[in-house]
Backbone as CSV, one residue per row, in Angstrom:
resi,resn,N_x,N_y,N_z,CA_x,CA_y,CA_z,C_x,C_y,C_z
1,MET,139.765,86.366,72.108,140.286,87.203,71.974,140.869,87.967,70.699
2,GLU,140.821,86.727,69.770,141.171,87.473,68.358,140.505,88.886,67.539
3,GLU,139.087,88.963,68.467,137.979,90.147,67.884,138.818,91.273,68.233
4,LEU,139.965,91.431,69.473,139.698,92.390,70.308,141.876,92.961,69.911
5,LYS,142.051,92.328,69.057,143.596,92.673,69.036,142.875,93.934,67.875
6,ASN,144.212,94.911,67.773,143.879,96.357,66.995,143.286,97.117,67.418
7,ILE,142.202,96.964,68.755,140.911,97.522,68.745,141.842,98.982,69.594
8,ARG,141.180,99.645,70.289,140.915,100.757,70.977,139.151,101.319,71.801
9,VAL,139.489,100.124,72.897,138.592,101.122,73.287,138.318,102.186,74.549
10,GLY,137.308,103.321,73.943,136.542,104.286,75.361,136.252,103.870,76.320
11,ILE,136.108,103.866,77.509,135.838,103.304,78.391,135.005,104.902,79.195
12,LEU,133.540,104.636,78.693,132.538,106.662,78.947,132.739,106.251,80.710
13,GLU,132.668,106.885,81.374,132.595,106.468,82.844,131.994,108.241,83.288
14,GLY,131.968,108.354,84.750,131.397,109.394,85.397,130.087,109.435,85.329
15,GLY,130.388,110.768,84.033,128.961,111.423,83.796,127.972,112.737,84.568
16,ILE,126.885,112.924,85.065,126.333,113.909,85.554,125.185,113.563,86.152
17,SER,125.082,112.194,86.419,124.010,111.986,87.576,124.629,111.722,88.767
18,GLU,123.566,111.732,89.474,124.143,111.336,91.002,124.846,109.676,91.999
19,GLU,124.862,108.764,90.563,125.623,107.988,90.487,127.006,107.828,89.831
20,ARG,127.931,109.154,89.792,128.724,109.957,89.373,130.355,108.548,89.733
21,ASP,130.075,108.963,91.038,131.227,108.095,91.722,131.294,106.578,91.972
22,ILE,129.979,106.096,91.529,129.872,104.459,91.130,129.874,104.384,90.017
23,SER,129.905,105.615,89.089,130.233,104.693,87.591,131.442,104.723,87.537
24,LEU,132.616,106.105,88.089,133.751,106.154,88.390,134.438,105.134,88.466
25,LEU,134.253,104.319,89.824,134.472,103.095,89.945,134.056,101.828,89.361
26,SER,133.315,101.699,88.375,133.090,100.426,87.852,133.782,101.081,86.043
27,GLY,134.175,102.129,85.532,135.234,102.692,84.880,136.073,101.739,85.136
28,GLU,136.751,102.417,86.528,138.292,101.946,86.704,138.579,100.418,87.041
29,GLN,137.985,99.672,87.537,137.541,98.235,86.979,137.472,97.379,86.003
30,VAL,136.745,98.287,85.111,137.009,97.637,83.309,138.229,97.999,83.329
31,TYR,138.947,99.217,83.157,139.858,99.928,83.047,141.150,98.610,82.819
32,TYR,141.125,98.682,84.305,142.173,97.900,84.890,141.971,95.998,84.026
33,SER,140.900,95.468,84.290,140.807,94.203,83.500,141.343,94.486,82.183
34,LEU,140.646,95.465,81.615,141.441,95.106,79.789,142.702,95.731,80.050
35,LYS,143.450,96.285,81.112,144.857,96.447,80.766,145.462,94.966,81.190
36,LYS,144.825,94.320,81.773,145.694,92.942,82.202,145.891,91.906,81.104
37,ALA,144.550,92.110,80.350,144.648,91.496,79.081,145.314,92.116,78.088
38,ASN,146.097,93.136,78.541,146.723,93.994,77.200,145.546,94.557,75.590
39,ILE,144.631,95.338,76.318,143.895,95.534,75.083,144.051,97.042,75.172
40,ASN,144.071,97.540,74.476,143.992,99.015,74.203,142.942,100.099,74.635
41,SER,143.553,100.243,75.614,141.536,101.008,76.170,142.277,102.318,77.124
42,ILE,141.331,103.252,76.691,141.548,104.860,77.396,139.886,105.347,78.186
43,ARG,140.396,105.693,79.648,139.027,105.939,80.430,138.738,107.746,79.611
44,LEU,137.138,107.892,79.751,137.416,109.125,78.864,135.966,109.604,80.109
45,ASP,136.534,110.590,80.719,135.223,111.504,81.846,134.284,112.031,81.091
46,ILE,133.024,111.165,80.730,131.848,112.303,81.151,131.543,113.210,81.484
47,TYR,131.719,114.582,81.875,131.522,115.166,83.051,130.454,116.270,82.687
48,THR,129.509,116.464,81.386,129.162,117.360,80.749,128.138,116.274,80.021
49,ASP,126.735,116.927,80.003,125.838,116.615,79.235,125.663,117.336,77.489
50,ASP,126.549,118.210,77.560,127.102,119.237,75.807,127.188,117.982,75.096
51,GLU,126.318,117.727,74.080,126.640,116.740,73.025,127.376,116.968,72.531
52,GLU,127.638,118.428,71.799,129.201,119.327,70.828,130.514,118.350,71.531
53,ILE,130.556,118.930,72.762,131.643,118.123,73.580,131.677,117.182,73.737
54,ILE,130.798,116.476,74.253,130.986,114.714,74.434,131.419,114.043,72.504
55,LYS,130.967,114.791,71.294,131.338,114.263,70.371,132.611,114.720,70.085
56,LYS,132.904,115.998,70.367,134.668,116.342,69.704,135.354,115.500,70.924
57,MET,134.989,115.151,72.232,135.842,114.089,73.243,136.080,112.967,72.528
58,ILE,135.023,112.296,72.385,135.107,111.151,71.359,135.728,110.876,70.512
59,GLN,135.339,111.551,69.575,136.468,111.438,68.085,138.244,111.752,68.377
60,GLU,137.952,112.654,69.260,139.609,112.895,69.511,140.466,111.807,70.074
61,SER,139.617,111.175,70.520,139.955,109.908,71.590,140.585,109.048,70.253
62,ARG,139.959,108.572,69.379,140.259,107.870,68.390,139.696,106.446,68.272
63,ILE,138.744,106.739,69.185,137.811,104.786,70.147,138.162,104.010,68.616
64,ASP,137.896,103.050,69.154,137.119,101.888,67.691,135.474,100.826,68.548
65,ILE,135.796,101.573,69.890,134.301,101.095,70.595,134.015,101.807,71.810
66,ALA,132.547,101.995,72.543,132.854,102.540,73.785,132.313,101.421,74.392
67,PHE,132.871,101.224,75.778,132.348,100.128,76.049,131.669,101.679,77.527
68,VAL,131.037,101.754,77.682,129.872,102.610,78.308,129.640,101.908,79.987
69,ALA,129.890,102.796,80.685,129.938,102.401,82.073,129.526,103.778,83.028
70,LEU,128.267,104.061,82.624,127.531,105.472,83.074,126.380,105.145,83.724
71,HIS,126.440,105.126,84.784,124.876,105.248,85.661,124.345,106.023,85.830
72,GLY,122.661,106.119,85.492,121.926,106.946,85.549,121.767,108.156,84.578
73,ARG,120.760,109.533,84.825,120.959,110.267,83.643,122.221,110.513,82.747
74,PHE,122.042,110.683,81.900,122.565,110.757,80.308,123.825,109.683,80.280
75,GLY,123.375,108.512,80.922,124.479,107.469,80.240,123.353,105.978,80.396
76,GLU,122.550,106.024,81.530,121.671,104.946,81.187,120.187,104.889,80.782
77,ASP,120.207,106.110,80.087,118.714,106.435,79.793,118.416,106.773,78.231
78,GLY,119.771,106.352,77.451,119.549,106.256,76.049,120.517,107.391,75.255
79,GLN,120.150,108.551,75.934,121.136,110.084,75.405,122.134,109.800,74.776
80,ILE,123.199,108.898,75.965,124.661,108.630,75.408,124.676,107.811,74.341
81,GLN,124.101,107.000,74.289,124.029,106.074,73.660,123.011,106.531,72.241
82,ARG,122.742,107.395,71.913,121.879,108.131,70.682,123.339,108.714,69.712
83,VAL,124.007,109.651,70.853,124.918,110.561,70.530,126.199,108.775,69.834
84,LEU,126.613,108.027,70.681,127.510,107.261,69.801,126.521,106.894,68.715
85,GLU,125.618,105.974,68.561,125.291,106.255,66.112,125.109,107.077,66.163
86,ASP,125.242,108.643,66.312,125.277,109.313,65.617,126.439,109.950,64.908
87,LEU,127.759,109.050,65.673,128.799,108.997,65.504,129.389,107.909,65.206
88,ASN,128.556,106.855,64.760,128.465,105.626,63.934,130.127,104.513,64.761
89,ILE,129.752,104.939,66.564,130.529,104.089,66.945,129.721,103.270,67.650
90,PRO,130.216,101.906,67.558,129.819,100.731,68.205,129.475,100.502,69.986
91,TYR,128.662,100.068,71.011,128.820,100.327,72.015,128.193,98.942,72.780
92,THR,128.821,98.939,74.199,127.980,97.887,74.448,126.538,98.392,75.350
93,GLY,126.095,97.140,75.239,124.851,97.453,76.156,123.771,97.913,74.992
94,SER,122.918,97.686,75.394,121.168,98.238,74.865,121.160,99.673,74.047
95,ASP,120.299,99.556,73.241,120.284,100.884,72.241,119.155,101.768,72.912
96,PRO,119.231,103.014,72.687,118.546,104.241,73.122,117.327,103.663,73.222
97,TYR,116.408,103.547,72.889,114.397,103.102,73.100,114.850,102.632,74.558
98,ALA,115.794,100.971,74.711,115.434,99.925,75.570,116.299,100.508,76.640
99,SER,117.086,101.337,76.424,117.493,101.917,77.238,116.536,102.993,78.301
100,PHE,115.818,103.791,77.420,115.067,104.936,78.133,114.267,103.671,78.528
101,LEU,113.322,102.988,78.154,112.033,101.862,78.554,113.050,101.591,80.072
102,ALA,114.166,101.275,79.710,114.472,100.271,81.575,115.012,101.767,82.469
103,MET,115.213,102.719,82.497,115.322,104.017,82.739,113.988,104.226,83.568
104,ASN,113.073,104.314,82.798,111.689,104.930,83.154,110.312,103.271,83.786
105,LYS,110.554,103.700,85.294,109.856,102.650,85.660,108.415,102.468,85.681
106,ILE,107.944,103.673,85.172,106.468,103.435,84.769,106.263,103.043,83.566
107,ALA,107.089,103.590,82.769,106.926,102.770,81.307,107.652,101.322,81.071
108,SER,107.962,100.878,81.737,108.989,99.508,82.110,108.125,98.522,83.003
109,LYS,107.247,99.469,83.733,105.957,98.655,84.622,104.781,98.297,83.779
110,ARG,104.503,99.168,82.980,103.636,99.203,82.126,103.467,98.095,80.969
111,ILE,104.667,98.052,80.531,105.655,96.825,79.749,105.396,95.672,80.216
112,PHE,105.716,95.182,81.618,105.508,94.535,82.267,103.706,93.568,82.282
113,LEU,103.151,95.119,82.434,101.601,94.465,82.649,101.052,93.564,81.688
114,GLU,101.719,94.483,80.213,100.958,94.014,79.249,101.469,92.705,78.821
115,LYS,103.034,92.283,79.248,103.570,90.865,78.850,103.050,89.771,80.088
116,ASN,101.982,90.165,80.583,102.092,89.670,82.038,103.334,89.137,82.765
117,ILE,104.261,89.887,82.793,105.238,89.747,83.499,104.876,90.291,85.212
118,PRO,104.892,89.759,86.082,104.973,89.864,87.523,105.428,91.093,87.843
119,THR,104.464,92.418,88.232,105.239,93.416,88.805,104.511,93.784,89.933
120,PRO,104.779,94.747,91.414,104.250,95.091,92.359,103.165,96.222,91.432
121,PRO,101.621,95.995,92.513,100.957,96.943,91.877,101.337,98.292,91.999
122,PHE,100.782,99.411,91.325,101.990,100.225,91.508,100.470,102.184,91.299
123,TYR,100.860,103.146,91.431,100.233,104.009,91.231,101.382,104.729,91.202
124,PHE,101.378,105.909,90.166,102.414,107.015,89.673,101.824,108.395,90.033
125,LEU,102.308,109.448,90.741,101.896,110.601,91.300,102.746,111.658,90.416
126,GLU,101.740,112.806,89.825,102.792,114.173,89.553,102.359,114.917,90.553
127,ASN,103.836,115.603,90.501,104.219,116.299,91.658,102.992,117.625,91.920
128,LYS,102.540,118.218,92.830,101.862,119.256,93.205,100.059,118.375,92.620
129,LYS,99.919,117.624,92.409,98.615,116.849,92.101,98.164,115.804,92.999
130,LYS,97.228,116.345,93.981,96.861,114.724,94.999,96.292,113.791,94.270
131,THR,96.379,113.037,94.645,95.452,111.301,94.124,95.558,110.825,95.811
132,LYS,94.302,109.939,95.634,94.037,109.284,97.320,94.740,107.913,96.755
133,ILE,95.470,107.580,97.491,96.360,106.202,97.552,95.381,104.754,98.061
134,ASN,95.194,103.949,96.773,94.314,103.662,97.404,94.778,101.694,98.096
135,LEU,96.037,101.297,97.652,97.176,100.836,98.229,97.119,100.580,99.864
136,LYS,97.557,98.963,100.368,97.596,99.506,101.857,98.552,99.432,101.842
137,PHE,99.146,100.107,103.457,100.548,100.212,103.704,101.218,98.866,104.662
138,PRO,102.175,98.498,103.979,103.298,99.192,103.737,103.720,99.286,102.168
139,VAL,103.686,100.584,101.636,104.631,100.625,100.416,105.675,101.060,100.222
140,VAL,106.097,101.162,98.636,107.198,101.905,98.085,106.981,102.836,97.632
141,VAL,108.083,103.812,98.324,107.524,105.553,97.212,109.027,105.395,96.617
142,LYS,109.437,105.440,95.359,110.393,105.933,94.961,110.331,107.181,93.110
143,PRO,111.602,107.236,92.986,111.362,108.270,91.918,111.355,107.340,90.653
144,TYR,110.767,108.213,89.871,110.106,107.096,88.087,111.310,106.655,87.452
145,PHE,112.664,108.046,87.614,114.062,108.012,86.829,114.932,108.237,87.238
146,SER,115.137,107.094,87.868,116.769,107.322,88.805,117.244,105.521,89.211
147,GLY,118.533,105.687,89.411,118.847,104.253,90.314,119.565,104.164,91.165
148,SER,120.232,102.776,91.510,120.678,102.754,92.885,119.813,103.284,94.213
149,SER,118.919,103.076,93.926,117.456,103.168,95.283,117.701,104.667,95.521
150,ILE,117.708,105.286,94.897,118.070,106.999,95.366,116.779,107.535,95.190
151,GLY,116.624,108.039,96.386,115.020,108.730,96.513,114.164,107.425,97.068
152,VAL,114.333,106.368,97.742,113.384,105.255,97.562,113.183,105.186,99.147
153,SER,111.818,105.278,99.664,111.471,104.889,100.976,110.449,103.505,100.933
154,ILE,111.005,102.992,102.382,109.657,102.081,102.443,108.551,102.766,103.321
155,VAL,107.440,103.161,103.708,106.276,103.815,103.860,105.444,102.624,104.835
156,LYS,105.183,102.805,106.205,104.905,101.369,106.809,103.467,101.881,106.902
157,LYS,103.385,103.218,107.622,102.038,104.203,107.886,102.160,105.341,107.077
158,GLU,100.551,105.897,107.187,99.995,106.845,106.199,101.144,108.018,106.611
159,LYS,101.263,108.437,108.463,101.894,109.677,108.452,103.057,109.945,108.075
160,ASP,104.066,108.782,107.260,105.348,109.013,106.861,105.371,109.351,105.574
161,LEU,104.128,108.850,104.573,104.107,109.008,103.199,104.695,110.201,102.322
162,GLU,103.949,111.475,103.520,104.146,112.792,102.579,105.685,113.240,102.904
163,LYS,106.109,112.708,103.878,107.739,112.882,104.044,108.741,112.203,102.961
164,ALA,107.999,110.612,102.597,108.897,110.393,101.390,108.540,110.414,99.920
165,LEU,107.175,111.176,100.389,107.282,111.496,98.681,108.017,112.872,98.404
166,LYS,107.799,113.622,98.975,108.855,114.812,99.222,110.441,114.313,98.983
167,LYS,111.030,113.485,99.308,112.335,112.968,99.403,112.248,112.470,97.714
168,ALA,111.087,111.420,97.286,111.049,111.035,96.101,111.383,112.157,94.982
169,PHE,109.727,112.940,95.007,109.809,114.420,93.881,111.492,114.840,93.930
170,TYR,112.142,114.967,95.237,113.419,115.832,94.999,113.987,115.307,93.534
171,TRP,113.485,114.475,92.878,114.414,113.545,92.189,114.066,113.450,90.596
172,GLY,112.765,114.384,90.668,111.822,114.239,89.643,110.742,114.807,89.686
173,GLU,109.670,114.565,88.487,108.341,115.541,88.650,107.853,114.035,89.104
174,LYS,107.868,113.118,88.815,106.882,111.799,89.362,107.390,110.743,90.027
175,VAL,106.550,110.200,90.657,107.024,109.421,91.844,106.186,108.292,91.466
176,ILE,106.418,106.923,91.987,105.825,105.352,91.899,105.543,105.346,93.031
177,ILE,104.225,104.950,93.440,104.136,104.578,94.852,103.569,102.700,94.738
178,GLU,104.223,101.647,94.709,103.752,100.438,94.610,103.665,99.371,96.426
179,LYS,102.881,98.539,95.713,102.912,97.528,97.031,103.859,97.182,97.311
180,TYR,104.458,97.138,98.729,105.950,96.771,99.375,105.602,94.717,99.146
181,ILE,106.513,94.371,99.052,106.390,93.057,98.527,107.243,92.304,99.535
182,GLU,106.647,91.608,100.648,107.321,91.272,101.859,107.558,89.616,101.530
183,GLY,109.246,89.306,101.544,109.780,88.418,101.183,111.729,88.956,101.380
184,ARG,111.948,88.251,99.884,113.552,88.124,99.726,113.813,88.862,98.560
185,GLU,115.113,89.604,98.497,115.408,90.673,97.684,116.544,89.389,96.662
186,LEU,115.867,89.257,95.371,116.768,88.603,94.487,117.449,89.403,93.035
187,THR,118.197,89.365,92.285,118.621,89.982,91.462,119.067,88.631,90.816
188,VAL,119.308,89.226,89.112,119.309,88.124,87.971,120.019,88.710,86.823
189,GLY,121.243,88.259,86.901,122.104,88.505,85.496,121.331,88.186,84.351
190,ILE,121.767,88.973,83.394,121.534,88.584,82.422,122.900,88.516,80.731
191,LEU,122.780,87.574,80.087,124.525,87.748,78.946,124.146,87.105,78.099
192,GLU,124.500,87.659,77.143,123.726,86.874,75.928,122.472,86.344,75.514
193,GLU,121.576,86.935,76.236,120.004,86.577,75.899,119.797,85.302,76.686
194,LYS,120.709,85.332,78.220,120.317,84.401,78.832,120.697,84.627,80.661
195,ALA,119.996,83.780,80.854,119.554,83.880,82.358,121.285,83.620,83.088
196,LEU,121.774,84.665,83.930,122.798,83.808,84.578,122.583,83.506,86.215
197,GLY,123.180,83.083,87.268,122.896,83.135,88.661,121.593,83.515,89.166
198,VAL,121.139,83.203,90.056,119.930,83.806,90.752,121.044,84.310,92.361
199,VAL,121.169,85.814,92.374,121.572,85.722,93.648,120.863,86.718,94.483
200,GLU,120.975,86.405,96.005,119.971,87.050,97.032,120.327,87.387,97.771
201,ILE,119.962,88.898,98.043,120.892,89.873,98.914,119.770,90.059,100.250
202,LYS,120.653,90.125,101.462,120.411,90.188,102.637,121.103,91.660,103.493
203,TYR,119.939,92.074,103.872,120.612,93.830,104.695,120.332,93.820,105.393
204,LYS,121.271,95.067,106.507,120.931,95.146,107.803,119.443,96.344,107.970
205,ASP,119.495,97.222,106.833,118.919,97.713,106.575,117.296,97.771,106.239
206,ASP,116.194,98.912,106.212,115.054,98.185,105.688,114.936,97.445,104.383
207,PHE,115.875,97.950,103.779,115.770,97.809,102.003,117.630,97.916,101.676
208,PHE,117.432,97.322,100.534,118.429,97.193,99.696,118.424,98.913,98.966
209,ASN,118.832,100.251,99.541,118.891,101.558,99.601,120.609,101.740,98.766
210,PHE,120.879,102.833,98.719,122.082,103.085,98.140,123.181,102.775,99.509
211,HIS,122.423,103.388,100.329,124.321,103.106,101.544,124.225,101.654,102.171
212,THR,122.629,100.983,101.674,123.248,99.747,101.746,123.754,98.882,101.185
213,LYS,123.799,99.425,99.727,124.465,98.843,98.451,125.615,98.625,98.138
214,TYR,126.469,100.366,98.695,127.611,100.352,98.635,128.602,100.902,100.306
215,GLY,127.776,100.408,101.016,128.358,100.702,102.233,129.003,99.200,102.665
216,GLU,130.759,99.179,103.311,130.945,98.208,103.822,130.416,97.564,105.018
217,GLY,130.312,96.091,105.303,129.370,95.464,106.342,128.016,95.858,105.789
218,LYS,127.213,96.273,105.128,125.865,96.509,105.297,124.782,95.436,104.960
219,THR,125.861,94.321,103.923,125.156,93.361,103.211,125.469,91.814,103.519
220,GLU,124.806,91.025,103.176,125.127,89.726,102.769,124.916,88.985,101.693
221,ILE,125.594,88.645,100.956,125.399,88.145,99.637,125.396,86.955,99.241
222,ILE,124.503,85.976,98.983,124.560,84.527,98.571,124.156,84.001,97.367
223,ALA,125.919,83.989,96.770,125.869,83.467,95.332,125.865,82.266,94.937
224,PRO,125.191,81.293,94.496,123.664,81.311,94.153,122.912,81.361,94.935
225,ALA,121.817,82.248,94.942,120.632,81.955,96.060,120.018,80.790,96.603
226,GLN,119.913,80.046,97.884,119.574,78.752,98.241,117.802,78.669,97.823
227,LEU,117.454,78.911,96.767,116.159,78.166,96.900,115.991,77.180,95.976
228,GLU,114.351,76.311,96.556,114.440,75.409,95.599,114.502,75.238,94.254
229,GLU,114.905,74.305,93.425,114.963,74.362,92.048,114.278,74.775,91.138
230,SER,113.055,74.583,91.525,111.797,74.885,90.462,111.460,76.679,90.388
231,ILE,111.450,77.086,91.680,111.558,78.483,92.199,112.785,79.235,91.384
232,TYR,114.016,78.561,91.228,115.293,78.978,91.124,114.828,79.350,89.676
233,LYS,114.685,78.456,88.685,114.296,78.604,87.318,113.327,79.521,86.969
234,LYS,112.024,79.862,87.933,111.179,80.668,87.637,111.675,81.743,87.783
235,VAL,112.420,82.461,88.459,113.242,83.378,88.754,114.297,83.774,87.762
236,GLN,114.579,83.011,86.925,115.513,82.922,85.647,114.755,83.492,85.170
237,LYS,113.719,82.374,84.431,112.428,83.046,83.458,112.216,84.198,83.755
238,ILE,111.833,84.796,84.693,110.833,85.862,84.548,111.501,86.988,84.084
239,ALA,113.062,86.650,85.115,114.099,87.684,84.861,114.407,88.083,83.082
240,LEU,114.599,86.514,82.179,115.039,86.963,80.838,113.783,87.639,80.363
241,SER,112.130,86.839,80.724,111.264,87.775,80.034,111.098,89.474,80.384
242,ALA,111.735,89.615,81.306,111.524,91.152,81.657,112.509,92.007,80.634
243,HIS,113.765,91.299,80.437,114.993,91.609,79.985,114.277,92.011,78.640
244,LYS,113.610,91.034,77.806,113.469,90.847,76.449,112.286,91.432,76.097
245,ALA,111.383,91.846,77.507,110.257,92.790,76.942,110.772,93.996,76.860
246,LEU,111.634,94.486,77.176,112.093,96.185,76.941,112.937,95.770,75.790
247,GLY,113.151,94.996,75.255,114.468,94.822,74.135,115.453,95.437,74.545
248,CYS,115.840,95.227,75.728,117.053,94.817,75.901,118.193,94.552,75.305
249,ARG,119.524,94.163,75.442,120.323,93.510,74.261,121.498,93.013,75.352
250,ASP,121.976,91.968,75.174,123.701,91.658,75.526,123.618,91.032,76.367
251,PHE,123.092,92.174,77.997,123.400,92.285,79.326,122.698,93.145,79.901
252,SER,121.694,92.564,81.058,121.681,93.313,82.204,121.434,92.608,83.250
253,ARG,120.820,93.602,84.062,120.346,92.809,85.455,119.254,93.055,86.106
254,VAL,118.650,92.052,86.679,116.627,92.424,86.524,116.938,92.044,88.011
255,ASP,116.155,93.367,88.876,115.457,93.123,90.164,114.595,92.428,90.946
256,ILE,114.247,91.359,91.622,112.735,90.716,91.411,112.897,90.726,93.300
257,ARG,111.771,90.895,93.784,111.099,90.199,95.383,110.326,89.160,94.670
258,LEU,110.820,88.434,95.627,110.051,86.753,95.936,109.514,86.583,97.284
259,ASP,108.081,86.521,96.867,107.331,86.615,98.122,107.597,85.440,98.950
260,LYS,106.792,85.184,100.149,107.004,84.443,101.159,105.913,82.677,100.924
261,ASN,105.435,83.678,99.282,104.484,81.993,98.812,105.388,80.961,97.859
262,GLY,107.150,82.018,97.237,107.875,81.692,96.292,107.367,82.143,94.675
263,ASN,106.623,83.499,95.021,106.159,84.002,93.779,106.906,85.556,93.507
264,PRO,107.602,85.179,92.146,108.443,86.675,92.604,108.158,87.398,91.113
265,PHE,108.475,88.585,91.369,107.734,89.992,91.256,108.743,91.185,90.620
266,VAL,108.970,91.236,89.319,109.656,91.979,88.821,109.734,93.459,89.258
267,LEU,111.223,94.400,89.980,110.860,95.605,90.052,111.456,96.288,89.122
268,GLU,112.507,96.028,88.755,113.310,96.924,87.470,114.296,96.149,86.672
269,VAL,114.920,96.722,85.527,116.077,96.455,84.674,116.803,97.336,84.726
270,ASN,118.049,96.995,84.468,119.248,97.546,85.367,119.605,97.495,83.571
271,SER,119.999,98.377,83.179,120.748,98.171,81.376,122.056,98.448,81.741
272,ILE,122.458,98.873,82.285,124.179,99.320,82.593,124.276,98.934,84.352
273,PRO,124.399,97.908,85.014,124.619,97.389,86.102,126.291,98.219,86.076
274,GLY,125.879,98.249,87.656,127.365,98.515,88.050,128.445,97.727,87.886
275,LEU,129.660,97.693,88.411,130.677,96.928,87.628,131.958,97.236,88.807
276,THR,131.464,97.657,89.951,132.228,97.236,91.084,132.479,96.491,91.711
277,SER,133.315,96.202,92.893,133.531,95.258,93.908,132.623,94.798,94.940
278,HIS,131.644,95.934,94.392,130.329,95.155,94.921,129.080,95.190,94.399
279,SER,129.462,94.945,93.267,128.370,95.073,92.432,127.947,93.051,91.878
280,LEU,126.563,93.131,91.789,125.877,92.092,91.417,125.792,91.481,90.217
281,LEU,126.165,91.900,89.302,126.300,91.491,87.587,127.566,90.629,87.573
282,PRO,128.409,90.771,88.151,129.936,89.926,88.358,129.688,88.848,89.197
283,LEU,129.027,88.774,90.203,128.808,87.788,90.912,127.236,86.775,90.478
284,SER,126.351,87.625,90.028,125.721,86.641,88.918,126.111,85.524,87.916
285,ALA,127.103,86.255,87.280,128.183,86.218,86.300,128.905,84.518,87.046
286,LYS,129.704,85.254,87.666,130.490,84.209,88.375,129.675,82.708,88.981
287,CYS,127.888,82.511,89.518,127.560,81.932,89.680,128.022,80.296,88.273
288,CYS,128.051,80.684,87.426,128.184,80.245,86.103,129.632,79.763,85.534
289,GLY,130.413,80.381,86.228,131.834,79.851,86.276,132.718,81.182,84.805
290,ILE,131.582,82.207,85.054,132.438,83.462,84.102,132.847,84.597,85.201
291,SER,134.086,84.722,84.993,134.959,85.110,85.621,134.654,87.504,85.181
292,PHE,135.538,88.196,85.908,135.019,89.345,85.648,135.360,89.730,84.639
293,ASP,136.741,89.165,84.384,137.674,89.490,83.311,137.016,88.987,81.455
294,GLU,136.408,87.826,82.088,135.870,87.621,81.079,134.485,87.749,80.641
295,LEU,133.520,88.170,81.475,132.473,89.112,81.654,132.860,90.311,80.657
296,ILE,133.987,91.408,81.372,133.932,92.636,80.242,134.226,91.976,79.066
297,LYS,135.264,91.247,78.554,135.327,90.718,77.005,134.463,90.522,76.560
298,LYS,133.260,89.929,77.167,132.326,89.206,75.977,131.355,90.863,75.904
299,MET,131.024,91.522,76.456,130.566,92.942,76.731,131.284,93.213,75.390
300,ILE,132.212,93.296,75.464,132.873,94.043,73.869,133.030,93.206,72.608
301,ILE,132.923,92.039,73.192,133.042,91.221,72.036,131.722,91.305,71.364
302,LEU,130.511,90.895,71.992,129.006,90.858,71.412,128.954,92.607,70.693
303,ALA,129.341,93.768,71.206,128.985,94.839,70.328,129.794,95.154,69.092
304,LEU,131.090,94.649,69.034,132.186,93.995,68.050,131.452,93.236,67.303
305,ARG,130.601,92.353,67.574,130.168,91.245,66.589,128.414,92.190,65.544
306,ARG,128.064,92.797,66.537,127.056,93.315,66.233,127.656,94.623,65.083
307,LYS,128.680,95.073,65.088,129.229,96.154,63.906,129.452,94.999,62.870
308,VAL,130.001,94.444,62.650,130.221,93.327,61.627,129.111,92.934,61.198
309,LEU,127.857,92.457,61.995,127.108,92.035,61.328,125.972,93.069,60.519
310,ALA,126.069,94.253,60.934,125.436,95.521,60.330,126.251,95.817,59.003
311,PHE,127.581,96.022,59.035,128.418,96.248,58.097,127.685,95.006,57.230
312,ASN,127.626,93.607,57.114,127.203,92.387,56.315,125.836,92.710,55.876
313,GLN,125.193,93.178,56.393,123.476,93.415,55.722,123.404,94.348,54.464
């Protein structure tokens, strides 16, 4: 706690992506957590992607460190991180390049394959280009550069593929089509380069989509997941490998599908996981005895220590 005295934390929230409302909720809960600990903080609504406006807003706020609670485009993709580096302001989470890789599902899946990290087989399509799909149905269709499962569909029959593609292309010029892994939905938090608890998500809809994630009564969360010890440890190990493969730092959340034979497949790495009452990173941390308030303080301390290390080099 000594490290958090006499600092002013700016909570960057809101943003311009489709995940704006979730970001505002994350920012609100971070703010109240810091307020309870008597840590000086201010909420900054990043309502634009105009870098000059953002820089002026941040400079006028006179913050010592930025807590990035932005999700999606211009928050999780490395752009706001680059702005903060231009201002020489330390910030929570991964650097610009790792953030971009985690957000870009095509780039991240290619790295997983290079590093022998299991991930579902996939194709990617560019808008208005026809490509024959050799994957057997069912498949998952999703935008290559978005979060919170927005624009995602599970396609069980070929006749439904066109509709799913149209939905996904609405969110960007490229779309991923990957093999659907039948099995269990898991997620693993990473903190300080260590895997936290494995959490299982059971849901009433076809998959863990946006409405399932944030709707009341749509999911059953099991934390920690009830798995054989060997499989539990394997899932943790693969999650940490995915985090490191993309160059993420301090914390992240890794989403995984576990097939019927107990084989884990990495779906994606979330470099700025949600911090709402529904969010999974805090639940993963809780499995290891780390409270929400402790998690938030740890995120800030890791960023502050990085600044001190850089200063002393």
